[in-house]
C-alpha positions as CSV (number, residue, x, y, z in Angstrom):
1,M,18.5,38.8,44.5
2,I,17.5,40.8,41.4
3,V,19.8,43.5,40.0
4,K,18.0,46.0,37.8
5,L,20.1,48.0,35.3
6,A,18.0,51.0,34.2
7,S,19.0,53.6,31.6
8,P,18.5,57.2,32.8
9,S,16.8,58.1,29.5
10,G,14.5,55.1,29.7
11,L,15.8,53.8,26.4
12,L,18.0,50.8,25.9
13,P,20.9,52.5,24.0
14,A,22.3,49.3,22.4
15,N,21.3,45.7,21.9
16,P,20.7,44.0,25.2
17,A,23.6,41.5,24.9
18,G,26.1,44.1,23.9
19,W,24.9,46.6,26.5
20,A,25.0,44.1,29.3
21,K,28.6,43.2,28.8
22,E,29.6,46.4,30.5
23,F,27.9,45.1,33.6
24,L,28.8,41.5,33.6
25,H,31.7,39.5,35.0
26,S,35.2,39.7,33.7
27,G,37.3,36.9,34.9
28,G,34.6,36.1,37.4
29,H,34.5,39.7,38.8
30,F,31.2,41.6,38.8
31,L,31.9,45.0,37.3
32,L,29.9,48.3,37.0
33,S,32.1,50.3,34.7
34,N,30.5,53.7,35.5
35,P,28.1,53.8,38.4
36,A,26.8,57.3,37.4
37,T,25.7,55.9,34.1
38,L,23.1,53.4,35.1
39,P,21.8,53.3,38.7
40,L,21.5,49.9,40.4
41,N,18.5,49.0,42.4
42,I,19.2,45.8,44.3
43,R,16.2,44.0,45.9
44,R,16.9,41.1,48.1
45,G,14.7,38.1,48.3
46,T,12.4,39.2,45.5
47,P,11.6,36.7,42.7
48,A,12.0,37.7,39.1
49,L,8.9,39.5,37.8
50,P,7.0,37.9,34.9
51,A,8.0,39.6,31.7
52,P,4.5,40.9,30.7
53,S,4.2,42.8,34.0
54,R,7.5,44.6,33.9
55,R,7.3,48.3,33.2
56,A,9.4,49.8,30.4
57,G,10.2,52.9,32.3
58,R,9.9,56.2,30.4
59,C,9.4,54.4,27.1
60,G,5.7,54.1,27.9
61,G,5.7,50.4,27.6
62,N,7.0,50.3,24.1
63,W,10.7,49.6,24.4
64,P,13.0,47.7,26.7
65,S,14.4,50.2,29.2
66,C,16.1,47.8,31.6
67,L,17.8,44.6,32.0
68,Y,17.1,42.2,34.9
69,V,20.1,40.3,36.1
70,A,18.5,37.3,37.9
71,H,19.6,34.2,39.7
72,V,22.6,35.7,41.4
73,K,24.3,32.8,43.0
74,R,27.1,33.2,45.5
75,I,29.9,30.7,44.7
76,C,32.3,31.3,47.5
77,F,33.8,34.0,49.7
78,L,37.5,34.8,49.1
79,S,37.3,37.5,51.7
80,C,34.7,39.4,53.6
81,T,34.8,42.1,50.9
82,R,35.1,40.1,47.7
83,I,32.3,38.0,46.2
84,W,32.6,35.9,43.1
85,L,29.3,35.6,41.2
86,T,27.7,33.7,38.4
87,L,25.2,35.9,36.6
88,C,22.4,34.9,34.4
89,V,21.1,37.8,32.3
90,L,17.5,38.1,31.1
91,A,16.1,41.0,29.0
92,A,12.8,42.3,30.4
93,I,10.6,43.8,27.8
94,G,7.4,45.6,28.8
95,G,4.5,46.3,26.4
96,P,4.5,45.7,22.7
97,V,7.8,45.0,21.0
98,F,8.7,46.7,17.7
99,G,10.2,44.7,14.8
100,Q,13.8,45.4,13.9
101,G,15.4,46.4,10.7
102,P,19.2,46.2,10.2
103,V,21.0,49.3,9.0
104,T,24.7,49.8,8.4
105,I,26.3,53.2,8.4
106,T,29.8,53.5,6.9
107,V,31.7,56.8,7.4
108,N,34.0,57.9,4.6
109,R,36.5,60.1,6.3
110,E,38.7,60.4,3.2
111,I,36.2,62.8,1.7
112,R,35.9,65.9,3.9
113,G,32.7,68.0,4.0
114,R,32.0,71.6,4.7
115,Q,32.2,73.5,8.0
116,I,28.8,74.5,9.2
117,P,28.7,78.2,9.8
118,K,28.7,79.3,13.4
119,D,25.4,81.3,13.0
120,F,23.7,78.5,11.0
121,L,20.9,78.1,13.6
122,G,18.4,81.0,13.8
123,L,14.9,82.1,14.4
124,S,12.8,84.6,12.4
125,F,10.4,87.1,14.0
126,E,7.9,89.7,12.7
127,T,9.0,93.3,12.8
128,A,5.9,93.9,14.9
129,S,7.5,91.8,17.7
130,L,9.9,94.7,18.3
131,L,7.0,96.9,19.5
132,K,6.4,97.6,23.2
133,D,3.4,95.8,24.8
134,H,2.8,93.8,21.7
135,A,1.0,90.4,21.5
136,G,0.3,90.2,25.2
137,V,3.9,90.8,26.2
138,P,4.3,93.5,28.9
139,G,7.1,95.8,27.8
140,Y,9.5,94.3,25.2
141,L,9.8,90.8,24.0
142,F,13.4,91.5,23.0
143,D,15.2,93.2,25.8
144,S,18.4,92.6,27.8
145,T,16.2,92.0,30.9
146,N,14.3,89.1,29.3
147,T,16.7,86.5,30.8
148,Q,14.3,83.6,30.2
149,L,14.3,84.2,26.4
150,I,18.1,84.9,26.4
151,D,18.8,81.6,28.2
152,L,16.5,79.7,25.8
153,F,18.3,81.1,22.8
154,G,21.6,80.1,24.4
155,V,20.7,76.5,25.3
156,L,19.2,75.9,21.9
157,G,22.4,77.1,20.2
158,L,20.7,79.9,18.3
159,R,23.1,82.4,16.8
160,N,21.1,84.3,14.3
161,I,17.8,86.3,14.4
162,R,16.0,87.6,11.4
163,I,13.6,90.5,11.9
164,G,11.0,90.9,9.1
165,G,8.0,88.9,8.0
166,G,4.9,90.4,6.6
167,T,4.7,93.2,9.2
168,V,7.9,94.8,7.8
169,D,5.7,96.2,5.0
170,N,2.8,97.1,7.3
171,P,2.5,101.0,7.4
172,R,1.2,100.8,11.0
173,V,4.4,99.0,12.2
174,N,7.2,101.5,12.7
175,P,9.7,100.5,15.3
176,S,11.2,103.5,17.2
177,R,14.8,104.0,18.1
178,Q,13.9,102.9,21.6
179,D,12.4,99.7,20.2
180,I,15.6,99.1,18.2
181,D,17.8,99.7,21.2
182,A,15.8,97.1,23.2
183,L,16.3,94.6,20.3
184,F,20.0,95.0,20.2
185,G,20.3,94.9,24.0
186,F,18.8,91.4,23.7
187,V,21.0,90.6,20.7
188,K,24.2,91.5,22.6
189,A,23.1,89.5,25.7
190,A,22.2,86.4,23.5
191,K,25.3,86.7,21.3
192,L,23.4,86.9,18.0
193,R,23.8,88.2,14.5
194,V,20.9,90.1,13.0
195,I,19.3,90.2,9.6
196,Y,17.2,93.4,9.8
197,S,14.5,94.0,7.2
198,L,13.4,97.4,6.1
199,R,10.1,98.4,4.4
200,L,9.7,98.4,0.6
201,L,6.0,98.2,-0.1
202,N,4.8,101.8,-0.3
203,G,7.9,102.6,1.7
204,N,10.2,105.6,1.9
205,A,13.8,104.9,1.0
206,V,15.1,108.0,2.9
207,E,13.4,106.7,6.1
208,D,14.9,103.2,5.5
209,A,18.3,104.8,5.1
210,S,17.9,106.7,8.4
211,I,17.0,103.5,10.3
212,A,19.8,101.6,8.7
213,K,22.3,104.3,9.5
214,Y,21.2,104.4,13.2
215,I,21.6,100.6,13.5
216,W,24.9,100.6,11.7
217,T,26.3,103.5,13.8
218,H,25.4,101.9,17.1
219,Y,25.3,98.2,16.4
220,R,27.2,97.3,13.3
221,H,29.1,94.5,14.9
222,Y,25.9,92.5,15.3
223,V,24.5,93.1,11.8
224,D,24.7,90.3,9.4
225,A,22.8,92.1,6.6
226,F,19.9,94.3,5.8
227,A,16.9,93.1,3.7
228,V,14.3,95.3,2.0
229,G,10.8,94.0,1.7
230,N,9.3,90.6,2.3
231,E,7.9,87.9,-0.1
232,P,7.5,90.3,-3.1
233,D,6.6,87.4,-5.4
234,W,3.2,86.9,-3.9
235,P,0.3,88.3,-5.9
236,H,-1.0,90.5,-3.1
237,Y,2.3,92.4,-3.2
238,H,1.5,93.6,-6.8
239,D,-1.7,95.5,-6.3
240,R,-0.8,97.7,-3.3
241,D,2.2,99.7,-4.6
242,P,2.0,101.5,-8.0
243,H,5.7,101.0,-8.4
244,I,5.4,97.1,-8.2
245,Y,3.0,95.6,-10.7
246,E,2.4,92.6,-13.0
247,T,2.8,93.5,-16.6
248,S,0.5,90.5,-17.4
249,P,-2.3,90.6,-14.8
250,G,-2.7,87.4,-13.0
251,V,0.9,86.3,-13.8
252,P,2.9,87.0,-10.6
253,G,6.2,86.4,-12.2
254,T,5.8,89.4,-14.5
255,A,6.1,91.7,-11.5
256,F,9.8,90.9,-11.0
257,P,11.2,93.7,-13.3
258,S,9.2,96.4,-11.5
259,Y,10.0,94.9,-8.1
260,F,13.7,94.8,-8.8
261,A,13.8,98.3,-10.1
262,E,12.2,99.6,-6.9
263,W,14.4,97.4,-4.7
264,K,17.5,98.7,-6.5
265,K,16.4,102.4,-5.9
266,F,15.9,101.7,-2.2
267,V,19.2,99.9,-1.8
268,A,21.1,102.6,-3.6
269,V,19.7,105.3,-1.1
270,I,20.5,103.1,1.9
271,H,23.9,102.2,0.6
272,D,24.8,106.0,0.5
273,S,24.1,106.1,4.2
274,V,25.8,102.8,5.2
275,P,28.4,102.2,2.4
276,D,29.9,99.2,4.3
277,A,26.7,97.3,4.9
278,K,25.7,94.1,3.1
279,F,22.3,93.3,1.8
280,G,20.3,90.1,1.2
281,G,17.1,89.3,-0.7
282,P,14.5,88.8,-2.1
283,D,13.0,86.7,0.7
284,T,10.7,84.9,-1.7
285,G,7.5,83.3,-0.4
286,S,6.7,80.7,-3.0
287,N,8.6,77.4,-2.7
288,Y,7.5,76.2,-6.2
289,P,7.7,73.4,-7.5
290,I,6.9,71.8,-4.2
291,P,3.3,70.5,-4.5
292,G,0.6,73.0,-3.3
293,S,2.8,76.1,-4.0
294,K,2.1,78.8,-6.5
295,N,4.2,79.2,-9.6
296,T,5.6,82.7,-9.5
297,Y,8.5,82.2,-11.9
298,F,9.8,85.0,-14.0
299,D,11.1,84.1,-17.5
300,G,11.0,80.5,-16.6
301,K,13.0,80.7,-13.3
302,P,12.3,81.5,-9.6
303,W,12.7,85.0,-8.3
304,T,15.7,83.9,-6.3
305,I,17.6,83.0,-9.5
306,A,16.4,86.2,-11.3
307,F,17.6,88.2,-8.3
308,A,21.0,86.4,-8.2
309,D,21.4,86.8,-12.0
310,S,20.5,90.5,-11.7
311,T,22.9,91.2,-8.9
312,K,25.7,89.0,-10.1
313,G,29.0,90.8,-9.7
314,S,27.8,93.1,-7.0
315,D,29.9,93.2,-3.8
316,L,26.8,94.5,-1.8
317,I,24.9,91.2,-1.8
318,D,25.7,89.0,1.2
319,K,23.3,86.1,0.5
320,V,20.2,85.3,-1.4
321,Y,17.2,84.7,0.9
322,L,14.2,82.4,0.4
323,H,11.4,81.0,2.4
324,N,10.2,77.4,2.7
325,Y,7.0,76.1,4.4
326,T,7.2,72.6,2.9
327,G,3.7,71.4,3.8
328,Q,2.0,74.8,2.8
329,A,-1.0,75.7,5.0
330,A,-1.5,73.7,8.2
331,V,-5.3,74.3,8.2
332,D,-5.7,72.2,5.1
333,N,-4.5,69.1,7.1
334,T,-5.5,67.1,10.1
335,A,-2.9,66.4,12.7
336,Q,-2.5,62.8,11.4
337,E,-1.9,64.1,7.9
338,M,0.7,66.6,9.2
339,V,2.6,63.9,11.1
340,D,2.5,61.5,8.1
341,K,3.9,64.3,5.8
342,M,6.6,65.5,8.2
343,L,7.9,62.0,8.7
344,S,7.6,61.0,5.1
345,P,10.7,60.2,3.1
346,T,9.1,62.2,0.3
347,W,10.0,65.5,1.9
348,D,13.7,64.7,2.0
349,A,14.0,62.8,-1.3
350,N,11.7,64.8,-3.4
351,Y,10.5,68.2,-2.1
352,Y,13.7,69.5,-0.6
353,Q,15.7,68.3,-3.6
354,E,13.3,69.9,-6.0
355,L,13.5,73.3,-4.2
356,Y,17.3,73.0,-4.0
357,S,17.7,72.2,-7.7
358,E,15.3,74.9,-8.9
359,S,16.0,77.8,-6.5
360,C,19.4,77.2,-4.7
361,A,21.9,75.3,-6.8
362,P,21.9,78.1,-9.5
363,I,22.5,80.7,-6.7
364,L,25.7,78.9,-5.8
365,K,26.7,78.9,-9.5
366,D,26.2,82.7,-9.5
367,G,28.8,83.0,-6.8
368,F,26.4,83.7,-3.9
369,N,25.5,81.8,-0.8
370,Y,21.9,81.3,0.3
371,R,19.9,81.3,3.5
372,L,16.4,80.0,4.4
373,T,15.3,83.1,6.3
374,E,11.8,81.7,7.0
375,S,11.2,78.0,7.4
376,N,8.7,75.7,9.1
377,S,6.8,72.5,8.4
378,F,3.6,74.3,7.6
379,T,2.2,77.9,7.9
380,G,-0.2,78.5,10.7
381,G,-1.1,75.9,13.3
382,V,-3.2,72.9,14.1
383,Q,-3.3,71.5,17.6
384,G,-1.6,68.2,17.9
385,G,0.1,68.6,14.6
386,S,2.0,71.8,14.6
387,N,3.2,71.3,18.2
388,C,3.8,67.6,18.4
389,F,7.0,65.5,18.7
390,A,7.1,64.8,15.0
391,T,8.2,68.4,14.5
392,A,11.3,67.7,16.5
393,L,12.4,65.0,14.1
394,Y,11.3,67.2,11.2
395,S,13.5,70.1,12.3
396,L,16.5,67.9,13.1
397,D,16.3,66.3,9.7
398,Y,15.6,69.6,7.9
399,L,18.6,71.3,9.4
400,Y,21.0,68.6,8.4
401,W,19.6,68.2,4.9
402,W,20.1,71.9,4.1
403,A,23.5,72.0,5.9
404,E,24.6,69.2,3.6
405,H,23.3,71.2,0.6
406,D,25.5,74.3,1.4
407,A,22.9,76.5,3.0
408,S,24.4,79.3,5.1
409,G,21.7,79.0,7.7
410,V,18.1,78.3,8.6
411,N,15.7,80.6,10.5
412,F,12.5,79.0,11.7
413,H,9.7,81.6,11.8
414,N,8.3,82.4,15.2
415,K,5.2,84.5,14.8
416,Q,3.6,85.5,18.1
417,W,2.0,83.1,19.2
418,L,1.3,80.3,16.8
419,L,1.3,76.6,17.5
420,N,4.2,76.1,15.2
421,D,6.5,78.5,17.1
422,T,9.8,77.2,18.4
423,I,9.5,79.3,21.6
424,Y,6.1,80.5,23.0
425,R,4.8,82.4,25.9
426,D,2.5,80.5,28.3
427,S,-0.5,81.8,30.2
428,G,1.7,82.5,33.2
429,G,4.0,84.7,31.2
430,N,6.9,82.2,31.0
431,Y,8.7,81.4,27.8
432,R,8.8,77.7,26.9
433,V,9.8,75.6,24.0
434,N,7.7,73.5,21.7
435,P,8.9,70.0,20.7
436,M,10.5,71.4,17.5
437,A,13.1,73.1,19.7
438,Y,14.4,69.7,20.8
439,G,15.3,68.9,17.2
440,I,17.2,72.3,16.9
441,K,19.1,71.5,20.1
442,A,19.9,68.0,18.9
443,F,21.4,69.5,15.7
444,S,23.5,72.0,17.8
445,I,25.0,69.1,19.7
446,G,25.8,66.8,16.8
447,S,26.8,69.3,14.1
448,H,30.2,70.5,15.4
449,G,33.1,70.5,13.0
450,E,32.8,69.3,9.4
451,L,30.1,67.3,7.8
452,E,31.2,63.8,6.9
453,Q,30.1,61.6,4.0
454,L,28.0,58.5,4.9
455,T,26.9,55.4,3.1
456,I,23.7,53.9,4.5
457,T,22.8,50.3,3.8
458,N,19.1,49.8,4.6
459,P,17.8,46.5,3.2
460,H,14.4,46.9,4.9
461,N,13.9,50.4,3.5
462,L,13.2,51.9,6.9
463,D,12.2,55.5,7.0
464,L,15.5,56.6,8.4
465,T,18.1,59.3,7.7
466,A,21.6,59.7,9.2
467,Y,24.3,62.4,9.2
468,A,27.8,62.7,10.6
469,A,30.1,65.5,11.6
470,L,33.8,65.3,12.7
471,D,35.2,67.7,15.3
472,G,38.8,66.8,16.0
473,K,38.8,63.5,17.9
474,E,35.0,63.4,18.2
475,L,32.8,61.9,15.4
476,F,29.1,62.6,15.9
477,I,26.6,60.4,14.0
478,T,22.9,61.4,14.2
479,I,20.3,58.8,13.3
480,I,16.7,59.8,12.8
481,N,14.2,56.9,12.8
482,K,11.0,58.3,11.3
483,E,9.2,55.0,11.3
484,H,5.7,55.5,12.9
485,G,2.3,54.0,13.1
486,D,1.4,50.4,12.4
487,G,4.3,48.2,11.4
488,A,6.9,50.7,12.6
489,Q,10.3,49.1,13.1
490,S,13.3,49.8,15.3
491,A,16.6,50.2,13.5
492,R,19.5,48.1,14.6
493,V,22.3,50.4,13.4
494,T,25.8,49.0,13.0
495,F,28.7,51.5,12.5
496,R,31.7,51.1,10.3
497,D,34.2,53.9,10.5
498,G,37.5,52.4,9.6
499,G,39.2,54.2,12.5
500,R,40.2,53.3,16.1
501,W,37.8,54.2,18.8
502,E,38.4,55.1,22.5
503,S,34.7,55.2,23.5
504,V,31.2,55.5,22.3
505,D,28.4,57.4,24.0
506,E,24.8,58.1,23.0
507,M,22.2,60.8,23.6
508,V,18.5,60.1,22.7
509,L,15.8,62.4,21.5
510,A,12.5,60.7,22.5
511,A,8.8,61.1,23.3
512,P,6.8,59.0,25.7
513,G,5.8,55.7,24.1
514,S,7.6,56.8,20.8
515,D,4.4,58.8,20.2
516,P,4.8,61.3,17.3
517,F,1.7,63.2,18.5
518,A,3.2,63.8,22.0
519,T,3.2,67.4,23.0
520,T,4.7,67.0,26.5
521,G,7.2,64.7,28.1
522,I,9.8,65.2,25.3
523,T,13.4,64.6,26.4
524,L,16.9,64.9,24.9
525,G,19.5,63.1,26.9
526,G,16.8,62.1,29.4
527,A,16.0,65.7,30.3
528,A,13.6,68.4,29.3
529,I,14.6,72.0,28.4
530,N,13.3,74.2,31.2
531,S,11.9,77.7,30.8
532,D,14.9,79.1,32.5
533,G,17.2,77.7,29.8
534,V,18.6,75.0,32.1
535,W,18.9,71.5,30.5
536,H,20.2,68.7,32.6
537,A,21.2,65.9,30.2
538,N,23.3,62.8,30.2
539,W,25.4,61.0,27.6
540,I,24.9,57.3,28.0
541,H,28.2,55.3,27.8
542,L,27.8,52.4,25.4
543,W,31.2,50.8,25.3
544,S,34.9,51.5,25.4
545,G,37.8,50.4,23.3
546,D,38.3,49.4,19.7
547,K,36.1,46.4,19.3
548,G,35.1,46.4,15.7
549,D,31.6,46.9,14.4
550,R,29.1,47.7,17.1
551,A,25.3,48.4,16.9
552,V,22.8,50.5,18.7
553,M,19.1,50.2,18.7
554,V,17.1,53.3,17.6
555,P,13.3,52.8,18.3
556,P,10.7,54.2,15.9
557,T,9.9,57.9,16.1
558,T,13.2,58.5,17.9
559,A,16.6,60.1,17.1
560,A,19.9,59.2,18.6
561,I,23.2,61.1,18.6
562,V,26.1,58.8,18.8
563,R,29.4,60.3,19.9
564,I,32.5,58.3,19.0
565,R,35.8,59.4,20.5
566,L,38.7,58.5,18.1
567,K,42.1,57.4,19.3
568,V,43.9,59.6,16.7
569,N,43.1,63.3,16.3
570,V,41.9,64.0,12.8
571,K,43.2,67.3,11.6
572,S,40.7,69.2,9.5
573,P,42.0,70.5,6.2
574,E,41.3,74.0,5.1
575,T,37.7,74.2,4.3
576,P,36.8,76.3,1.2
577,S,33.9,78.7,1.2
578,N,30.5,77.3,0.2
579,A,30.4,79.8,-2.7
580,T,31.4,78.3,-6.0
581,G,32.9,81.4,-7.4
582,T,34.5,84.7,-6.4
583,R,32.5,87.8,-6.9
584,P,34.5,90.7,-8.3
585,K,33.8,94.2,-7.3
586,S,32.0,96.1,-10.1
587,K,29.0,98.4,-10.5
588,L,26.2,98.0,-8.0
589,F,23.9,95.9,-10.2
590,S,23.6,94.4,-13.6
591,L,20.5,94.3,-15.7
592,P,18.7,91.0,-16.0
593,N,19.7,88.8,-18.9
594,H,16.4,87.3,-20.0
595,S,18.0,84.7,-22.2
596,S,20.0,82.9,-19.4
597,R,19.4,81.0,-16.3
598,K,32.1,62.2,27.1
599,N,31.4,59.2,28.9
600,S,28.1,59.7,30.7
601,R,28.9,63.3,31.4
602,H,26.4,65.5,33.1
603,I,25.5,68.7,31.3
604,Q,24.1,72.0,32.7
605,N,23.9,74.0,29.5
606,R,22.8,77.6,29.5
607,N,24.7,79.6,26.9
608,P,27.4,77.7,25.1
609,D,30.5,79.5,24.1
610,M,30.8,80.7,20.6
611,A,33.8,79.7,18.5
612,K,35.7,82.5,16.8
613,S,35.2,83.3,13.1
614,S,37.7,84.5,10.7
615,K,35.2,86.6,8.8
616,A,36.3,90.2,8.8
617,F,34.1,92.9,10.3
618,P,34.5,96.7,10.2
619,Q,37.5,98.1,12.1
620,G,39.3,94.8,11.7
621,L,37.3,93.2,14.5
622,S,35.5,89.9,13.9
623,F,32.0,89.5,15.3
624,Y,33.1,86.6,17.6
625,E,36.2,88.4,18.7
626,F,34.0,91.4,19.6
627,L,31.8,89.3,21.7
628,N,34.6,87.4,23.5
C-alpha cells in the first residue's frame, strides 16, 4: 500500500519531517489530524514509484509537493475496525531541487508598531476613465451595475480610489454630473473613499469649485480629499499655461513658486464653495534621486517638501501626495531586466529608502501624512515583464515597505488598458486581474492589526524580506523569497516569537514552477482570483501546540503568509497618529521659507467587511459608520 499526502496548494508548507508528524503514528495509532487539509489517495498493491518519475504536483516539478508513506505493514488486528501500523516515511521529490538557506525570524512584541489605515490599499485611475463609452468599455467603467469590478475591488481589499492622472489637465476631458454620479454609485457599492482631482493647467477655478460643490453636496461621506492638478513638476507642465513657468528656462524646479501661487488661488476659490473639504497635493511625478529620474528640485529640495513647507500650519491639507514608478519607463527594459530589477534587494534597501529620506520623512516632520497616489514598478508596459508573477512579489513587498515607513496609503495606477494594470478588461468584456493583484490580496490578508518589529538572521544573504502584523490573538508573518534564476535557494525559515502558540497555518503565493515570468496559473492559498470576485482558498495547517521553534520552507520566487494563533490575547495599546506633530489652525497658507528644509479553513471571499474608523466626518458620522 502507498499513502500519498498531497498539499492542496501543491507546495510543501514545512520541512518534510516536521510536516509528516501530523500524519504519523502516535502511540502506534495512525492519525490524520485534519482530513480536509490534505487529501489521502490510497492505492493498494502498487509499488513505490522511483523518485525521479514522481511528479511534484502544481509546483511544475521544482518542489516537493507530496510525501509518500510506503511500506505499510500490518502488525496485528485488535479488532475488525482498528489496525496498528508501522510506517516508513519517504520524501518524494520531483524535478530539480533548490538549495536551502537558513533564515531565523524573531518577533519583538515588546515594541508595538503602527496601525495600518483601513483605506491603505487603493488604485488610481485617469479622469478620462469616468467618461461613457471610453477605452472600449460600453457604458461606464465605474457604475453600480458593474458587479464584476465591484467584486474584484472587494476581494482584493481595495478601499481607496484616486481619480486624476494626466487626463485631469486635458481640456477635452470634462466629466459631466452624470459621469460623476455613475462613479459614486460604484464607490458606494464597493465601499471606497475617493481622492478626486480637479483641473489646474489652463483651468478655471470657478468651474472646479462648481464640480467640488456638487460632489461635496451629494457624496461628501465618500470623499477623502480633493487634489488640483497632476505632476506639475514635469517640464511639459511649464510651457502650456502662462501662469506656471520656469524662471530659469530648462530648470524645472524654478517653476514651483508660480505653480504654488496658481494652486493656492484655485484652492481658495474651491474652499469658498466647500469650506469643510480637505485637499492634498502636489502629486509630483519625479521620484528623484532614484536612478533614471529627473531632478526637479526647487531650492535644493523636492516639490513635496516645498509644498509641505509652504502649507505648514494649514488645516486644509489632508496629506501630501507623490508618485513613484521605481523602474522608470518599461520600454527601456527587456522582460528579463524588469524581473531582475523588481526582485532586486536594491529597490528595497536603496531606492525606496532614498525616496523616503528625501521626499517623505521631512513631510512627517512638517506635521503632515503622505500618500503614494500613483505607484507601479514601471511606467507603460512590456509583455512578460509588466504582467508577470514577479510583479506580485514586487507589490507585496512594496506595500509592506511603505506601510512600515508611515505611508497613509498606496494607489497603484491603472491606466486603461496597459499591461501593468492591476485589473484589466479582456477581449470578451470580462474584468480580470493581472499577477500584481495577488500581491495586493496577500497584503490585505497579512496586514491586519499593528505592524510588529522583526529581526531577520540571514547568514546566506538570501534575497528575502519579511514583515509581521499582530491582530489580537493572531500574528501574521509574511515571508517573500525573491530568489530567482540560476542558484536560487529556498529559505528554511525558523520562527522565534517568545509567546505561546495554539496553532500555525500557512497560505502560499506561488507561480507554476516558481517561474517569475509566469503570467497565468498564479495562485494564493491554492486558488486563483476569478473574474466574478470569487476566491476559493485554503489555509494549510502546519502544526498545533506550543512546541518551540518551528520552520517552514519557502521556495524561490514564492511568498508565504504564516498565521500563528497565540494562546494569550495581546491587547493593543493606543496607537498614535503617524503624523509627528499637531497642525494648529491658522491662515490658509504660509509663504515658502527659502532658507529652510484558521486551521485549514475554506474561504469564499467577495467583499470583506470594513472595520470602523474613529476619524470624524461631517455631521458627526464616520465614513465606516455611514457604510455599515
